[in-house]
C-alpha positions as CSV (number, residue, x, y, z in Angstrom):
1,M,5.1,13.4,-11.5
2,K,3.8,14.3,-8.1
3,V,3.1,11.3,-5.8
4,M,1.6,10.9,-2.3
5,L,2.8,8.0,-0.1
6,L,0.6,6.9,2.8
7,G,2.2,4.6,5.4
8,A,5.8,5.7,4.9
9,T,6.9,4.4,8.3
10,G,5.9,0.8,7.7
11,L,7.9,-2.2,6.6
12,T,6.9,-1.9,2.9
13,G,6.1,1.8,3.0
14,G,9.6,2.7,4.1
15,K,11.1,0.9,1.2
16,V,8.6,2.5,-1.2
17,L,9.7,5.9,0.2
18,E,13.4,5.2,-0.6
19,G,12.5,3.8,-4.1
20,L,10.3,6.7,-5.1
21,L,12.8,9.3,-4.0
22,A,15.5,7.7,-6.1
23,K,13.3,7.8,-9.3
24,D,13.8,10.6,-11.9
25,E,10.1,10.3,-12.8
26,V,9.1,11.6,-9.3
27,S,9.5,15.3,-9.0
28,Q,7.8,15.6,-5.6
29,L,6.8,13.0,-2.9
30,V,4.1,14.1,-0.4
31,A,4.1,12.1,2.8
32,P,1.4,12.8,5.4
33,V,2.7,11.4,8.7
34,R,1.8,11.3,12.3
35,H,5.4,11.7,13.4
36,K,8.2,13.3,11.3
37,L,10.4,10.9,9.4
38,P,14.2,11.1,9.8
39,T,14.6,11.0,6.0
40,L,15.7,14.3,4.4
41,H,15.5,14.8,0.7
42,E,14.8,17.7,-1.6
43,K,11.9,15.9,-3.2
44,L,10.2,15.0,0.1
45,R,7.4,17.1,1.5
46,Q,6.5,15.8,5.0
47,H,3.2,16.9,6.6
48,E,2.6,16.0,10.3
49,I,-1.2,15.6,10.5
50,D,-4.0,14.1,12.5
51,F,-5.3,11.3,10.3
52,D,-8.7,11.7,11.9
53,Q,-8.9,15.1,10.3
54,L,-7.7,14.2,6.8
55,A,-10.4,16.4,5.2
56,D,-8.7,19.5,6.7
57,H,-5.7,18.8,4.4
58,A,-7.6,18.2,1.2
59,D,-5.1,20.4,-0.8
60,L,-2.3,17.9,-0.1
61,F,-4.1,15.3,-2.2
62,S,-3.7,17.2,-5.4
63,V,-1.2,14.7,-6.8
64,D,-0.9,12.5,-9.9
65,S,-0.8,9.2,-7.9
66,I,-1.4,7.9,-4.4
67,V,0.4,4.9,-3.1
68,C,-1.2,3.5,0.1
69,C,0.8,1.2,2.4
70,L,-1.3,2.1,5.5
71,G,-2.0,-0.9,7.8
72,T,-1.8,-2.2,11.3
73,T,-2.7,-5.3,13.4
74,I,-5.6,-5.7,15.7
75,K,-3.1,-6.3,18.5
76,K,-1.3,-3.0,17.8
77,A,-4.5,-1.1,17.2
78,G,-6.1,-2.3,20.4
79,S,-9.5,-3.3,19.1
80,Q,-11.3,-4.3,15.9
81,Q,-12.9,-0.8,15.8
82,Q,-9.5,0.9,15.8
83,F,-8.1,-1.6,13.3
84,R,-11.0,-0.8,10.9
85,K,-10.3,2.9,11.3
86,V,-6.7,2.5,10.2
87,D,-7.1,-0.1,7.5
88,F,-10.4,1.0,6.1
89,G,-11.3,4.5,7.2
90,Y,-8.1,6.3,6.6
91,P,-7.3,4.8,3.1
92,L,-10.8,5.3,1.9
93,K,-10.9,8.9,3.1
94,A,-7.6,9.5,1.4
95,A,-8.8,7.9,-1.8
96,E,-12.0,10.1,-1.7
97,L,-9.9,13.2,-1.2
98,G,-7.5,12.3,-4.0
99,R,-10.4,11.6,-6.4
100,S,-11.9,15.0,-5.5
101,Q,-8.6,16.7,-6.3
102,G,-8.2,15.0,-9.7
103,T,-5.7,12.3,-8.7
104,R,-5.6,9.7,-11.6
105,A,-4.1,6.6,-9.9
106,F,-4.4,4.8,-6.6
107,I,-2.1,1.9,-5.7
108,L,-3.1,-0.1,-2.6
109,M,-1.3,-2.6,-0.5
110,S,-4.0,-5.0,0.5
111,A,-3.6,-8.7,1.4
112,I,-4.1,-12.2,-0.1
113,G,-7.5,-13.5,0.9
114,A,-9.1,-10.0,1.0
115,S,-12.9,-10.4,0.4
116,S,-15.9,-8.5,1.7
117,S,-17.7,-11.8,2.1
118,S,-14.9,-13.4,4.2
119,T,-15.7,-14.7,7.7
120,I,-12.3,-13.6,8.8
121,F,-12.5,-10.0,10.2
122,Y,-9.1,-9.0,8.8
123,N,-9.8,-10.2,5.3
124,R,-13.3,-8.8,5.3
125,V,-12.1,-5.3,6.2
126,K,-9.5,-5.5,3.5
127,G,-12.1,-6.7,1.0
128,E,-14.6,-4.0,2.0
129,L,-11.9,-1.3,1.3
130,E,-11.2,-2.8,-2.1
131,D,-14.9,-2.8,-3.0
132,S,-15.2,0.9,-1.9
133,L,-12.2,1.9,-3.9
134,R,-13.7,0.3,-7.0
135,E,-16.8,2.4,-6.5
136,L,-14.7,5.6,-6.7
137,R,-13.9,4.7,-10.3
138,Y,-10.3,5.8,-10.3
139,P,-8.9,5.9,-13.9
140,Y,-6.2,3.6,-12.6
141,L,-6.6,1.3,-9.6
142,S,-4.0,-1.3,-8.7
143,I,-4.5,-3.6,-5.7
144,Y,-1.6,-5.7,-4.3
145,H,-2.3,-9.1,-2.7
146,P,0.9,-10.2,-1.1
147,S,0.9,-13.1,1.4
148,L,3.3,-13.1,4.4
149,L,5.7,-10.1,4.1
150,L,9.3,-11.0,4.8
151,G,11.7,-8.4,6.3
152,D,12.9,-6.8,9.5
153,R,10.1,-5.1,11.4
154,R,10.5,-2.6,14.1
155,E,8.0,-4.4,16.3
156,H,8.2,-8.1,17.1
157,R,5.3,-10.2,15.9
158,T,5.7,-13.8,17.3
159,A,3.4,-15.6,14.9
160,E,4.9,-13.8,11.9
161,A,8.4,-14.5,13.1
162,L,7.7,-18.2,13.2
163,G,6.1,-18.0,9.8
164,I,9.1,-16.2,8.3
165,K,11.5,-18.9,9.6
166,A,9.4,-21.6,8.0
167,M,8.8,-19.8,4.7
168,P,11.9,-20.9,2.7
169,L,10.6,-24.5,3.0
170,V,6.9,-23.7,2.6
171,N,7.5,-21.6,-0.5
172,R,9.1,-24.6,-2.3
173,L,5.8,-26.5,-1.6
174,L,3.6,-23.8,-2.9
175,I,3.5,-24.3,-6.7
176,G,1.0,-23.9,-9.4
177,P,-2.2,-22.2,-8.2
178,L,-0.8,-22.2,-4.7
179,D,2.1,-19.9,-5.5
180,K,0.1,-16.8,-4.7
181,Y,0.4,-17.8,-1.0
182,R,4.2,-17.7,-1.1
183,G,5.9,-15.4,1.4
184,I,7.4,-12.4,-0.3
185,E,10.1,-9.9,0.6
186,A,8.7,-6.5,1.5
187,K,11.5,-5.0,-0.7
188,T,10.1,-6.9,-3.7
189,V,6.6,-5.6,-3.1
190,A,8.0,-2.1,-2.7
191,S,10.0,-2.3,-5.9
192,A,6.9,-3.4,-7.8
193,M,4.9,-0.6,-6.4
194,V,7.6,2.0,-7.3
195,N,8.0,0.6,-10.8
196,E,4.3,0.6,-11.4
197,T,3.8,4.1,-10.1
198,C,6.7,5.4,-12.3
199,S,5.4,3.6,-15.4
200,L,2.4,5.9,-15.3
201,A,4.6,8.9,-16.0
202,S,5.5,7.6,-19.4
203,E,2.2,5.8,-20.1
204,P,-0.7,8.0,-19.2
205,V,-4.0,6.3,-18.4
206,K,-6.3,6.3,-21.5
207,E,-9.1,4.1,-20.2
208,R,-10.2,2.8,-16.8
209,V,-7.9,0.1,-15.4
210,V,-8.4,-2.1,-12.4
211,Q,-5.5,-4.5,-11.5
212,V,-5.1,-7.1,-8.8
213,R,-1.5,-8.1,-8.3
214,E,-0.6,-11.5,-6.8
215,Y,2.8,-13.2,-6.2
216,D,3.9,-13.8,-9.8
217,D,2.7,-10.4,-11.0
218,I,4.4,-8.6,-8.1
219,V,7.7,-10.4,-8.7
220,R,7.5,-9.5,-12.4
221,L,6.8,-5.9,-11.8
222,A,9.7,-5.7,-9.3
223,E,12.3,-6.7,-11.9
């Protein structure tokens, strides 16, 4: 199968990149990037593009599945407007292009608490994206709702670093209906996304599927 990965330079996206390249089911991996990746592989097709001009590269989106790990923070983006462009505008435009090119599956990294009715800006933007993706009526749509992502980041995020240190204790307290808020390793989320993507090669979509993946489901898929 031919797969596109968006957000290949991020914490989770980098691990998804490695995982997909190692899978026999993936014949080609298309990675639109702002800056070239150091990774070299015979399956990898890198394309340095301006994400503000995604429509100029519509032909790249002729793939079987799109895995989207695009995301930033308001601090890194510089403003709410810029954050919305990266976390809502780019993924939605990519999904629209994929749909127009016949892509069958879209797998999205979102976040726990995502809701278009949320009073929290971050959660509201994530929820608005999910609602818009549902309206595109992909034959297969899978939305991941991880809580705090654990792993080594290139950039330092003070609040997240403190949260990561506390997570081993906090996770033990989050049981029953609260377990969806447990911190989770980025490599676990990545493994789940890779496994789910590759499962579509052997089990073609026969009817419309919309999935929301939370902690337990993500851990199960990663195994």
